[in-house]
C-alpha positions in Angstrom: 105.3 113.9 114.6 104.0 117.3 113.5 101.3 119.3 115.3 99.6 121.7 112.9 98.2 124.8 114.5 95.5 127.1 113.3 94.5 130.5 114.7 90.7 131.0 114.8 88.4 133.8 115.7 85.1 132.3 114.4 83.5 129.0 113.4 85.4 127.5 110.5 83.9 127.0 107.0 84.0 123.9 104.7 87.1 125.1 102.9 89.1 125.4 106.1 88.0 121.9 107.1 89.4 120.5 103.9 92.7 122.2 104.5 92.8 120.7 108.0 92.4 117.2 106.5 95.3 117.8 104.2 97.6 119.3 106.8 96.8 116.7 109.5 97.7 113.6 107.5 100.5 113.0 109.9 100.3 114.2 113.5 97.8 116.1 115.6 95.9 119.4 115.5 96.2 122.5 117.7 93.4 125.2 117.7 94.4 128.6 119.0 91.2 130.7 119.7 91.6 134.4 119.8 88.0 134.9 120.8 85.4 133.1 122.9 83.6 130.4 120.9 80.9 127.8 121.5 82.4 124.4 122.1 79.5 122.6 120.4 80.5 123.9 117.0 83.8 122.1 117.3 82.7 118.8 118.8 82.9 116.9 115.5 86.4 118.2 114.9 87.5 117.2 118.5 86.2 113.7 117.9 87.9 113.3 114.5 91.4 114.5 115.5 93.7 114.4 118.5 93.2 118.1 119.1 94.7 120.4 121.7 93.4 123.9 122.4 94.7 127.3 123.4 91.9 129.6 124.6 92.0 133.4 125.0 93.0 135.0 128.3 89.3 135.8 129.0 88.5 132.0 129.1 87.3 130.7 132.4 88.1 127.3 134.0 84.6 126.2 133.0 85.3 127.0 129.3 88.5 124.9 129.5 86.6 122.0 131.1 83.9 122.2 128.4 86.6 121.7 125.7 88.3 118.8 127.5 85.0 117.1 128.1 84.2 117.5 124.4 87.3 115.5 123.5 90.3 118.0 123.4 93.5 116.1 124.4 95.0 119.0 126.4 94.9 122.7 126.9 97.8 125.1 126.6 98.4 127.2 129.7 100.9 129.9 130.6 103.6 129.8 133.4 101.6 132.6 135.2 98.4 130.5 135.2 100.4 127.6 136.8 101.9 129.8 139.4 98.6 131.3 140.5 96.8 127.9 140.3 94.2 129.6 138.1 92.5 126.3 137.0 92.6 123.9 140.0 90.0 121.6 138.5 91.9 121.0 135.3 94.1 117.8 135.6 97.8 118.4 135.3 98.2 115.6 132.7 95.7 117.4 130.4 97.8 120.7 130.3 100.8 121.9 128.4 102.9 124.8 129.7 103.8 127.2 126.9 107.2 129.0 127.4 108.0 131.9 125.1 111.7 131.6 124.0 113.4 134.9 124.5 117.1 135.5 124.4 116.7 138.5 126.7 114.3 137.2 129.2 114.6 133.4 130.0 111.4 132.3 131.6 111.8 129.3 133.8 109.2 126.6 134.3 107.3 127.2 137.6 107.1 124.5 140.3 104.3 122.1 139.6 104.5 122.5 135.8 103.3 119.6 133.7 105.7 117.3 131.9 104.4 118.5 128.5 106.2 121.7 127.6 105.8 123.9 124.5 108.8 126.0 123.5 107.4 128.9 121.5 110.0 130.4 119.2 109.7 133.9 117.6 109.0 133.8 113.8 112.4 135.3 112.9 114.3 132.4 114.7 115.1 129.4 112.4 114.3 126.3 114.4 117.2 123.8 114.3 118.2 121.0 116.6 121.0 123.1 118.0 118.7 126.1 118.7 116.1 123.8 120.4 118.8 122.1 122.6 120.1 125.5 123.7 116.6 126.8 124.5 116.0 123.7 126.7 119.2 124.4 128.5 118.5 128.2 128.9 114.9 127.6 130.2 116.0 124.6 132.4 113.5 122.2 130.8 113.8 118.9 132.8 115.2 115.9 130.8 112.0 113.9 131.4 109.8 116.5 129.7 108.0 115.9 126.5 108.9 119.0 124.4 106.8 120.5 121.6 108.7 122.9 119.5 106.5 125.7 118.1 108.3 127.5 115.3 109.5 127.3 111.7 112.5 125.2 110.7 114.3 126.5 107.6 113.9 123.3 105.5 112.0 120.0 105.5 115.3 118.3 106.2 115.9 120.4 109.3 112.3 119.7 110.4 113.0 116.0 110.1 116.1 116.3 112.2 114.2 118.1 114.9 111.6 115.3 115.0 114.3 112.6 114.9 115.9 114.2 117.9 112.8 113.4 119.9 110.9 116.6 119.7 107.4 117.2 118.5 107.2 119.9 115.9 104.3 122.4 116.0 104.0 124.6 112.9 101.4 126.8 111.2 98.9 124.6 109.3 99.4 126.6 106.1 103.1 125.5 106.0 102.3 121.8 105.9 99.9 121.7 103.0 101.1 119.6 99.9 102.8 122.5 98.1 103.9 124.5 101.1 107.6 124.9 102.3 107.2 122.3 105.1 104.9 119.9 103.4 104.3 116.6 105.3 105.6 114.7 102.3 108.8 116.7 102.3 109.4 116.2 106.0 108.6 112.5 105.8 110.8 111.9 102.8 113.7 113.7 104.5 113.4 111.1 107.4 112.7 107.9 105.6 115.5 105.4 105.2 115.5 102.3 103.0 117.9 99.3 103.0 116.5 98.1 99.6 118.5 98.4 96.4 115.5 100.2 94.8 115.2 102.6 97.8 111.5 101.8 98.1 109.8 102.0 101.5 107.6 99.1 102.7 104.1 100.4 103.4 101.5 98.6 105.5 98.0 99.5 104.5 95.2 99.3 107.1 91.6 100.5 107.2 89.9 102.7 109.9 89.6 99.8 112.3 93.3 99.0 111.7 92.5 95.8 109.8 95.5 95.1 107.6 94.7 95.2 103.9 98.1 94.4 102.5 101.8 95.3 102.1 102.9 97.7 99.3 105.8 100.0 98.6 106.2 103.8 98.5 108.7 106.2 96.9 109.2 109.9 97.5 107.1 110.6 94.4 104.2 108.2 95.4 104.1 109.6 99.0 103.9 113.1 97.7 101.2 112.2 95.3 99.2 110.3 97.9 99.3 113.2 100.3 98.4 115.7 97.5 95.4 113.7 96.3 94.5 112.2 99.6 94.2 108.8 97.9 96.0 105.5 98.1 98.9 106.0 95.7 101.9 103.6 95.9 105.0 102.7 93.9 104.7 99.6 91.8 108.1 97.8 91.5 107.5 97.4 87.8 104.9 99.9 86.5 105.7 103.2 88.4 103.1 105.1 90.2 100.1 103.0 91.2 96.8 104.7 91.8 95.0 102.0 93.8 91.6 101.2 92.2 92.1 103.4 89.1 91.1 100.5 86.8 89.1 98.3 89.2 87.2 101.1 90.9 88.3 99.8 94.3 89.9 103.2 95.3 91.1 104.3 98.7 90.6 107.5 100.5 93.8 108.3 102.5 93.0 109.3 106.1 96.4 109.3 107.8 100.1 108.4 107.3 102.4 107.2 110.1 106.1 106.5 110.1 107.6 103.7 112.3 110.2 104.3 115.0 113.2 103.3 112.8 112.0 105.6 109.9 112.2 102.7 107.5 108.5 101.8 107.0 105.2 103.6 106.6 101.6 102.9 107.5 98.7 104.2 105.4 95.3 104.4 107.1 92.7 104.4 104.4 89.0 104.1 103.8 88.7 101.2 101.3 86.0 101.6 98.6 84.6 98.9 96.3 85.1 95.2 96.7 88.4 95.5 98.7 92.1 95.8 98.4 93.1 92.4 97.2 93.1 91.5 93.4 91.3 88.3 94.4 88.2 90.4 95.2 88.7 89.9 98.9 88.7 92.8 101.3 92.4 92.3 102.2 95.3 90.3 101.0 95.3 88.4 104.3 91.6 87.4 104.2 88.2 88.9 104.4 86.7 91.1 107.1 86.0 89.5 110.5 84.3 90.4 113.7 82.0 93.4 114.1 83.3 94.9 110.9 82.2 91.9 108.9 78.8 92.0 110.6 78.3 95.7 109.6 79.1 94.9 106.0 76.7 92.0 105.9 73.9 94.1 107.4 74.6 97.0 105.1 74.1 94.5 102.2 71.0 93.1 103.8 69.5 96.6 104.2 69.6 97.0 100.5 68.8 93.5 99.3 66.9 91.6 102.0 63.7 90.2 100.5 60.4 91.7 101.6 59.0 89.9 104.6 62.3 88.5 105.7 63.2 88.9 109.4 66.1 91.2 108.7 64.0 93.4 106.3 61.3 93.7 109.0 64.0 94.8 111.6 65.1 97.6 109.3 61.5 98.7 108.4 59.7 98.2 111.7 61.1 100.5 114.4 58.8 99.0 117.1 60.0 95.5 116.4 63.7 96.6 116.5 63.1 98.6 119.7 61.4 95.5 121.3 64.3 93.3 120.4 66.9 95.8 121.8 65.0 96.0 125.1 64.4 92.3 125.3 68.1 91.4 124.6 69.4 94.1 127.0 67.1 92.7 129.8 68.4 89.1 129.1 72.0 90.3 129.2 71.3 92.1 132.5 69.9 88.9 133.9 72.6 86.5 132.5 75.0 85.1 135.1 77.3 82.4 133.7 80.2 83.4 131.3 78.5 81.5 128.4 75.2 83.1 128.9 76.7 86.6 129.2 78.7 86.1 125.9 75.5 84.7 124.3 73.3 87.6 125.3 76.0 90.2 124.6 76.3 88.8 121.0 72.5 89.3 120.6 72.7 92.9 122.0 75.6 93.7 119.7 73.7 92.3 116.7 70.6 94.4 117.2 72.7 97.4 118.1 74.5 97.2 114.8 71.1 96.8 113.0 70.1 100.1 114.7 73.4 101.7 113.6 73.2 100.5 110.0 69.5 101.5 109.8 70.5 105.1 110.7 73.9 105.4 108.8 76.0 105.2 112.0 79.4 103.5 111.5 81.6 101.7 113.9 84.1 104.6 113.6 81.3 107.0 114.8 80.8 104.8 117.9 84.5 104.5 118.6 84.9 108.2 118.4 82.1 108.7 120.9 83.8 106.2 123.3 87.1 107.9 122.9 85.5 111.3 123.5 83.9 110.0 126.7 87.3 108.6 127.9 88.7 112.2 127.8 86.0 113.7 130.0 87.2 115.5 133.0 83.9 116.1 134.8 82.3 112.8 135.7 78.6 112.0 136.2 77.6 110.5 139.5 76.8 107.2 137.6 73.4 106.3 139.1 70.9 104.6 136.8 68.3 106.8 135.1 64.7 106.6 136.2 62.6 104.2 134.2 60.9 105.8 131.2 57.1 105.7 130.9 55.6 103.2 128.4 55.8 104.2 124.8 52.8 106.1 123.4 51.0 105.3 120.2 52.3 108.5 118.7 55.9 108.9 117.8 55.7 112.7 118.1 57.7 113.8 121.2 56.2 117.2 121.5 53.6 118.1 124.1 50.0 117.3 123.3 48.0 120.3 122.1 45.5 121.9 124.5 42.0 120.5 124.8 43.0 117.0 123.6 42.9 113.8 125.5 46.3 112.4 126.5 47.5 109.5 124.3 46.8 106.1 125.7 49.9 104.0 126.4 50.2 100.8 124.4 51.9 97.6 125.5 55.3 96.8 124.0 54.8 94.8 120.8 55.6 91.1 121.1 58.4 89.8 119.0 57.2 88.4 115.7 58.8 85.0 116.4 59.3 83.2 119.7 62.6 83.5 121.5 64.9 80.9 120.0 67.8 79.1 121.7 69.8 79.8 118.6 71.6 83.1 117.7 70.2 85.4 114.9 70.2 84.1 111.3 73.3 86.1 110.3 76.3 85.1 112.3 79.9 86.4 112.1 82.2 84.5 109.9 79.8 81.5 109.3 76.3 80.5 108.2 73.5 79.2 110.4 70.4 78.9 108.3 68.5 80.1 105.2 65.8 82.7 105.7 62.3 81.2 105.6 59.2 82.7 104.2 55.7 81.2 104.1 53.8 81.8 100.9 50.4 82.1 102.5 51.7 84.8 104.9 53.1 87.2 102.3 51.3 89.6 100.0 51.5 89.6 96.2 53.9 92.6 96.4 56.1 90.8 98.8 56.1 87.8 96.5 57.2 90.0 93.7 60.0 91.3 95.9 61.2 87.7 96.4 61.4 87.2 92.6 63.9 90.1 92.4 67.5 89.1 92.1 70.2 90.5 94.4 71.6 93.8 93.2 74.7 93.5 91.0 77.4 96.0 90.1 76.3 99.4 88.8 76.6 99.5 85.0 77.9 103.0 84.8 80.7 102.1 87.3 81.5 99.0 85.4 81.7 100.8 82.1 84.1 103.4 83.5 86.4 100.5 84.6 86.1 98.2 81.6 86.1 100.7 78.7 89.7 101.9 79.3 90.9 98.2 79.4 89.3 97.6 76.0 90.8 100.7 74.6 94.2 99.8 76.0 94.2 96.3 74.5 92.9 97.6 71.2 95.7 100.2 70.9 98.7 98.3 72.4 97.7 94.7 71.7 99.9 92.0 73.3 101.8 94.4 75.4 98.6 95.6 77.1 97.3 92.0 77.6 100.6 90.9 79.3 100.6 94.0 81.6 97.0 93.6 82.6 97.5 89.9 83.2 100.5 90.8 85.5 98.3 93.4 87.2 95.2 91.4 87.8 96.4 87.8 87.9 99.9 88.5 89.3 101.5 86.4 86.6 104.4 87.5 84.4 104.1 85.9 81.0 106.4 86.2 77.9 103.5 85.5 75.5 99.7 85.8 75.9 99.1 82.5 74.0 100.2 78.9 74.3 99.7 75.9 72.0 97.5 73.1 73.3 99.7 70.0 73.9 98.7 66.5 72.8 96.2 64.7 75.0 98.7 62.0 76.1 101.1 64.8 77.4 98.4 66.2 79.8 98.8 64.7 83.3 95.5 63.7 84.9 94.5 61.0 87.3 92.7 58.0 85.8 89.5 58.9 87.6 89.4 62.5 86.3 90.3 61.4 82.8 87.5 58.8 82.8 85.0 61.3 84.1 85.9 63.8 81.4 85.6 61.2 78.7 82.1 60.2 79.9 81.0 63.8 80.2 82.5 64.6 76.7 80.6 61.7 75.2 77.3 62.6 76.7 77.5 66.3 75.8 78.7 65.4 72.3 75.8 63.1 71.7 73.3 65.6 72.8 74.6 68.4 70.5 75.2 66.1 67.6 71.6 65.1 67.6 70.6 68.8 67.2 72.1 68.9 63.7 69.3 69.0 61.1 69.0 68.7 57.4 68.3 71.9 55.5 64.7 73.0 55.6 63.1 73.5 52.1 59.6 74.8 51.7 57.7 75.7 48.5 55.7 78.6 49.8 53.8 78.9 46.5 54.2 77.4 43.0 57.7 78.2 41.8 58.8 79.9 45.0 61.1 77.9 47.3 62.4 79.1 50.7 65.1 77.3 52.6 66.9 77.5 55.9 70.3 75.9 56.5 73.1 76.3 59.0 76.7 77.3 58.5 79.4 77.2 61.1 80.9 80.5 62.3 84.5 80.4 61.1 86.3 82.2 64.0 85.0 81.7 67.6 86.4 82.8 71.0 85.5 80.7 74.0 85.8 82.2 77.5 86.3 79.8 80.4 86.5 81.4 83.9 89.3 80.3 86.1 90.1 82.9 88.7 88.6 81.2 91.8 87.5 77.8 90.5 88.4 75.1 87.9 85.6 74.8 85.4 86.2 72.0 82.9 82.4 71.8 82.6 82.3 75.2 81.0 85.0 74.2 78.6 83.0 71.1 77.7 79.8 73.0 77.1 81.5 75.6 74.9 84.1 73.6 72.9 81.9 70.6 72.0 79.1 72.7 70.3 81.9 74.5 68.4 83.3 71.2 67.2 79.9 69.7 66.3 79.1 72.8 64.3 82.4 72.6 62.4 83.9 75.9 63.5 87.3 76.1 61.8 89.2 78.5 64.1 88.6 78.3 67.8 90.6 79.9 70.5 89.9 79.3 74.2 90.6 82.1 76.7 91.1 81.4 80.4 93.1 83.1 83.2 96.4 81.5 84.0 97.2 80.0 87.4 99.8 81.5 89.7 102.6 79.5 88.0 101.5 80.7 84.5 99.9 77.3 83.5 96.4 76.3 82.7 94.3 73.8 84.6 95.0 70.3 83.1 91.3 69.5 83.0 90.6 72.5 80.8 93.7 71.6 78.7 92.4 68.1 78.2 89.0 69.2 77.1 90.6 71.7 74.7 92.8 69.1 73.2 90.0 66.6 72.8 87.9 69.2 71.1 90.6 70.0 68.6 91.4 73.5 69.9 95.0 74.5 69.0 95.5 77.7 70.9 94.8 79.0 74.4 94.8 82.7 75.4 96.3 83.0 78.8 94.2 85.9 80.0 90.9 86.6 81.8 88.6 89.5 82.4 87.9 92.3 80.1 91.4 92.1 78.6 90.7 88.6 77.2 87.5 89.7 75.7 89.2 92.7 74.1 92.0 90.6 72.7 89.5 88.2 71.0 87.2 91.0 69.8 89.9 93.3 68.3 92.8 90.8 67.7 96.4 91.4 68.5 99.7 90.3 67.0 99.4 86.9 68.7 95.6 86.6 69.2 93.4 86.1 66.2 90.3 88.3 65.9 87.1 86.3 66.3 83.6 86.7 64.9 81.7 85.6 68.0 82.6 85.3 71.8 80.8 82.8 73.9 81.1 81.9 77.6 80.2 83.1 81.1 82.2 85.3 83.4 82.0 87.9 86.2 80.5 91.3 85.9 83.6 92.7 84.2 83.6 90.0 81.6 79.9 90.5 80.9 80.3 94.2 80.6 83.2 93.8 78.2 81.2 91.4 76.0 78.3 93.9 75.9 80.6 96.8 75.0 82.5 95.1 72.2 79.2 93.8 70.7 77.9 97.4 70.7 81.1 98.6 69.0 80.3 98.6 65.3 84.0 98.7 64.5 84.7 95.5 66.4 82.3 93.5 64.2 81.9 90.8 66.8 78.8 89.2 68.3 78.3 87.5 71.7 76.1 84.6 72.9 74.4 86.6 75.7 75.2 88.8 78.7 75.2 86.1 81.3 74.0 87.2 84.8 74.8 85.7 88.2 74.1 81.9 88.5 71.0 80.7 90.3 69.1 77.6 91.1 65.6 76.8 92.4 65.0 73.4 94.0 61.3 72.3 94.4 61.4 69.6 97.0 58.7 67.6 98.9 59.0 65.1 101.8 60.3 62.4 99.5 63.5 64.4 98.8 66.7 63.4 100.4 68.0 66.3 102.4 71.6 65.5 101.4 70.7 65.8 97.7 68.7 69.0 98.3 71.6 70.7 100.2 74.1 69.6 97.6 72.0 71.1 94.8 71.7 74.4 96.6 75.4 74.6 97.4 76.4 73.7 93.8 75.2 77.1 92.7 75.9 79.1 95.9 79.6 78.3 95.5 79.6 79.8 91.9 80.0 83.4 93.1 79.0 85.9 95.8 76.3 87.3 93.6 74.6 83.9 93.1 71.2 83.1 94.6 69.6 79.8 95.5 66.0 79.2 96.4 64.3 76.2 98.0 60.6 75.8 97.5 59.6 73.5 100.3 56.4 71.7 99.4 54.4 70.9 102.6 57.6 70.1 104.6 57.2 69.8 108.3 59.4 71.8 110.7 61.5 68.8 111.3 61.9 68.0 107.6 62.9 71.6 106.8 65.3 71.6 109.8 67.1 68.5 108.4 67.7 70.3 105.1 69.0 73.4 106.9 71.4 71.3 109.0 72.6 69.4 106.0 73.4 72.7 104.2 75.4 73.8 107.2 77.2 70.4 107.4 78.2 70.3 103.7 79.1 74.0 103.8 81.7 73.4 106.4 83.5 70.9 104.1 83.2 73.1 101.0 86.5 74.5 99.7 84.7 77.6 98.5 82.6 78.0 101.6 83.5 81.7 102.0 82.0 82.5 98.6 79.0 80.3 99.3 78.2 82.0 102.6 77.8 85.4 100.8 75.5 83.8 98.2 73.4 82.1 100.9 73.0 85.4 102.7 70.9 86.5 99.7 69.0 83.2 99.4 65.9 81.9 101.1 63.3 79.1 101.6 59.7 79.6 100.5 57.2 77.2 102.2 54.1 76.3 100.2 51.2 73.9 100.9 51.0 72.2 97.5 53.1 71.3 94.5 50.8 73.4 92.3 51.5 76.4 94.5 55.2 75.7 94.3 55.2 75.4 90.5 53.2 78.6 90.2 55.9 80.5 92.1 58.6 78.8 90.1 57.0 80.1 86.9 56.9 83.6 88.4 60.5 83.5 89.5 61.7 81.9 86.2 64.9 80.3 87.4 68.0 79.7 85.3 68.1 76.1 86.7 65.0 74.4 88.1 65.4 71.1 90.0 62.2 69.1 90.6 63.0 66.7 93.5 59.4 65.6 94.1 57.2 62.6 93.7 56.1 62.1 90.1 58.6 64.8 88.9 58.3 63.9 85.2 54.5 64.6 85.4 55.3 68.2 86.5 57.2 69.1 83.3 54.0 70.0 81.5 53.3 72.7 84.2 56.7 74.3 83.9 56.5 77.4 81.7 59.5 79.6 82.7 62.8 78.0 83.3 66.2 78.0 81.6 66.8 74.3 82.2 64.9 71.7 84.1 66.3 68.7 86.1 63.8 66.0 86.8 64.0 63.7 89.7 66.5 63.2 92.6 69.3 61.9 90.4 69.2 64.7 87.8 71.7 66.8 89.8 72.5 70.3 88.4 
């Protein structure tokens, strides 16, 4: 390990702080003060790094204790200070004795010296293993001492040897910067050993809380580039340097690098930006966030997107309410006695504490740094409880009241808006407990408008920066780019981006699935076939005839998502209209599975619809291939089909590119459903309809309009949602969508339909008595499903 040292005589500036971040990527920090300084100015630095200090000779014991209490790991002292016991209150294990290495005068360690020893070599002495060993012998350093070598090795390789010999190396910070003689990358590369044929180094990537994000590989070049740019840069085994997130936007800020004890593996500690590390849009390759970290991310999302009037939104906006809940839960924790009750109340305290932190931009790392700083304190408080504070005043101003004014009257603590429930808060870690509930008669028109707003989706500028380079790459390099992008995003190596659709009798399906697809195909086909009309011919005035007639689009591209779910329904709804219309050339694009194949259900629909070719690609690269054409993929005139935010942005960009000469169906947004249900509705059906859309994607939203349901009736629906959610294969996705969803209680059906028209849902389900009679009152909806058996 390397300790980088800086000599300071004043408070540092921002430029210096940036150089510290670069030089301390591996190891600790030492601050050598030549003048007296105020410790408060350095407290953030002492919390952020393992930082030792060396104060000027004029420093007092109190100055030293101030720095140690602020978080310094140890203080550097001289042999003379140890001999005279100049600082008796400073713990021995928080000091390091600095011995000046001098060939003429060999200073010996005094009795009672700490086990941490710094050998300070003159600048003209090249520090090597042999030189250090001789100095330890000359100065009679005990074998059990931890030795820090302060000096300058002649090369990175020699520095590595000194560290491998068991010493800690302390060098001037300027020498460890990326382009400096003793750069951290140079020293690490001299030490790293690989038993792989390609000489790559396994690299474990973790975040600030040490949650493992994934396993990658590093090379001397990638390590050097990562430390130079302070980004997550790795070595792809097939594509060279890999700048994590360069195309997806999910970049990483590199915080620290560690090497393992055998020098054959690295650990990168990073701050992960965007959706996460994994190509499956999960936070990490081993699963999503968990524990308190997951709670923080959920609440950060809720802070931005929680509907007006919701409990979480009120907690963020109403400081009095949040204060009351914190005091209430802390009191209940103090009074809890059994292990179960203590765990229960502690969970409540943690929940509202994290709300307070998220509300004010405080991270878990900030809290952890404070705890670590406190653990390093030398001077301890007595530990008695503070005296009770007086009741809060009506004013939030903490300054003294002006003269000649009456003192502010104290007001009682506000009562919680809802009675204490035996259940934990609505948001729970790792699972779902219930949908948020709003009452229409209790919210304002402005709050109702807020409920009609959809959850925030990805920023268009960010999406454009990610998607446009992919479109340009496919347009210029064709098949080669498609194959490389498929390997990158779908982790599938293909020899060709297209396959021929096999005959239907060669596609292996169970009889039940085949029969279901046949029934669905027949129903959809009949509906679309009935929409064909004869040409319209109108004589607008004598001798002038106007007509309207339809012609099939010759070349059509159909996009069927497939990354996280099998969607033969989408294949049916796209391919059948194309066949009914008589489109001559149809290509279907869908992401390949991990083995490079396509879902047999989608294949079967394609074969039955007469489609001959399938493009084995998803995302923006599939849209680009169909819009511009490649050697293998024919250019199309129109692209239809839904997809994620990247697919939608790609469709919009190619449509706006006049050189592409391609149109699209529409820029599809996140999926949504509204269920209007009264007491006649079966809770099982209602829950299933809600979850059918919630599982579509994390940006979906589902809304239940509860028409005059009693508390028990609504509770049965909530419990049914939880029950079905537990058995749902895509429950992890559904939980995220449900966190953005809600129930609106209304007194009458007319009130519920009024809100439905205001919300204008993509899918509207009427599960009420006399549902067919309601259709005349529906004005704004994409599609309407009438009655309990018209499941969306």
